[in-house]
N, C-alpha and C positions, 0 to 999 in steps of 0.2 A: 340533444341533452345530452352532457357526461355524464359519465357515470356515476360520482358521487352524489352529481342531483338527483339521478334515477331514483339508486338507494333512499337518499331520502325522500323521495316524492309517494314509490310503492310502499315505505314503511308507514307513509301518512294513510294513502290511502286503506293499508290494511287497516291499520288501526281505526281508522275515521268508517269506515264499513263495519267493524265488529260493534262499535259503540253505538252508530246509527239505526244499524238494524234490531239491535236488543236494546233500543231504548224504550222508555217505559210509554211515550207516546206512540212509536211505529210499529214495537212489535208486535201489540194487544190488533191491531189493526191487519198487519199480515196475516197473523194466525188465524183471525177470524174470515182471511178472503181464499189462503191457501190451506187451514189446517194446521197439527201442529207437525206434522209431518215431514209434508212438504217443504214447512217453512226452513225447519232444522236442514232437510236436502240443500233446498236454496243457501241457506244461512254459509252451511258446508262448501257447497263447491264456488261461490264468489270467495271463499277466503282461501283455497286453494287458487285459483283462479289468477289472487295477484300476489300471494307467499310463493309458488312455485316460481313465477319471473323472478321475482325479488330473491329465491335462493340461487336460482341460475346466472341473474347478472353478478352476484356476489361469486361464485363458484369463479367464473371466467377473469373475476377482476379482483382476485383477492393482492390484497401489500401495494394494494397503488395509493395516489396521494401521498402528501406529504408523511415522514417517518414521525413517529410519536413516542415509543419505548420498548425496551424490552426487558420485563423485569426479572427473568428467570438467575439472574445473578443473585439476587437477595435469597440468603441460606435458608433453605427449609421450601421455601416457597412452590419448587417444584412438588415436592410432596404433600403440600397443603393443595394444591390445585388439582392432583387426579385423584387423592380423596372426596373433593369435593365436587370431579365429575363422576365418581364412582357413588356420591348419595344421588347426584341430579338424576341421573339412567334409573337409578332406583327407584326416586317420585315417578318417573314418568313411565316406565314397565307397570310399580302399583296401581297408579292413578287412570292408567287406563284400563286395568283387568280391576279395579275396586273404587267405581266411578263417586265422584264428590256429589252430595246437594245442591253443591254451589254450579255443575257442571249443566249444561241446558242439555233437557232431557231426563235429566236423571229421576228418579223417583225413590230414592232411599232418603230419610230423615237421621239415621244415626251416625254417631262422631265415634269409628271404630276402624282397627286397621291404621293406615297408610294415614289414614284423617283425621287420626290424632298427634300428627307432625303437621301435618298443613292441610286447611281443608282446601288447597289448590293445588294437589299433589302436581298432575300433569303437568300445568301449566309454569308453577314453579319449579318444576324439573327444568323444562325448556330453557327459563330462563337462566337459572344454574349455568346449562351447557354454554351458551355465551358468556357469561359472567368468568368462568372460569377458564376459556377460553384466552381470553384478553388477560391472563393471567401467564399463559403460557407460550404466547405468538410474539413475536416481531411484531412492532402493531403499528400499522399505517390508516392514515383515513377511513381509506374502504372498509377495512376490518372493524375501526371504531362503529363506523354506521349501521353494519350488519350486525357485526354480536352485539352491542350494545343496544341494539332495537329491542332485542329478546326479553333483556330481566326488566326495561322503560315498558314494554308494552306488556309484561305481566303482570305488573304493580299496577299500572295504570288500570287494564283491562280488569284484572280481578275486582278493585277494589270499586269499579261500574259496575259487576256484576253482582258484587255485596249489595252494593246500595239497589239494586234493582232488587235481588231476591228477597229483599227485608220489608221494600214496599208492597211487591205480590204478594205475597206469601204469609208477612205476621209471623204469630208464635210460630209454626213449624219450623221456619228457615231460624228465626231467633234464637229457638232451642241448640237448634246446631251451632250457631253463629256463636252463640257464648261459651259453647263448650271445646271450641278451636280455636287454633291459631290462625294468624294470615300469613307470615312469615315462617317459613319452618322450622322448627323448634322453639318456637316462642313461649311453649308449653311445656316447661322440660318433665314435670312428675308426668305427663300421660305419653308422654314421646316412647318408654320402653316398654310400656304397656301396647302400645301399639306396634312396634318393631316386632314383639312377640306374637302378635296375632298376623300380622301379614309378613312373616318372616323368609315365607318361601317366595312370594312376590318380590319383594324387597333383593332376596338373593338372587333372583334370575336378574333384575336389572344389575347387579354390581357383574355378573355374568356375561351381558349385554357390553358394558361399560370396558372389562378386560379385552372383548371380543373386538369392540371398535379402536382402544388404542392402538392393537396390534395390526390392524388390518388399516389406520388411516394411513400409510404412505402410498396405498394401494386405493382407496377410495379418492385420493387425490389425486391421484396419477395421471395425468395427460393434460 
């Protein structure tokens, strides 16, 4: 199997396992058989068992396949992409430390802090990392397959998660759902309040983005 086919198949396996194991048909049976804690543990281990080889395959085969584009000649795009990366890392950090009710295992049901920006901060942050990398790099087909998979999986996976939560939890999740946005900054009136409430967590994300930016050559060496 060639590298490009491997990337596509691993993304398919990652998405299919996420959707399948969290589906309304299969998830209740697994939780009943294993218990919530062991289900979440198994779900996470399966995700890692697929994503780690996927990321490793891409890391060793960057810039392979046909050349597609290099967009940095567009004025202002570099600054826009770096700003987007800062926002993305902020969402990741804040999403990890302020879990969303849309996430597996979360007990909260309030729209506050980063959740006023998007109800899926962690996944939208990872999606943004993939998207903005496509604006910063010379993009070959292997880059497109891996990096575009991040925002594509984010949108499809989060939409599936919303539908399942609405069916399972009814009014509790519906109130949260109606008070939040799917995509980041979809409700501008609440975003400033959310930034103020989680300013420290979002600031940590910006610092992480700056650190990753300057360590990037070292991280990719070899």
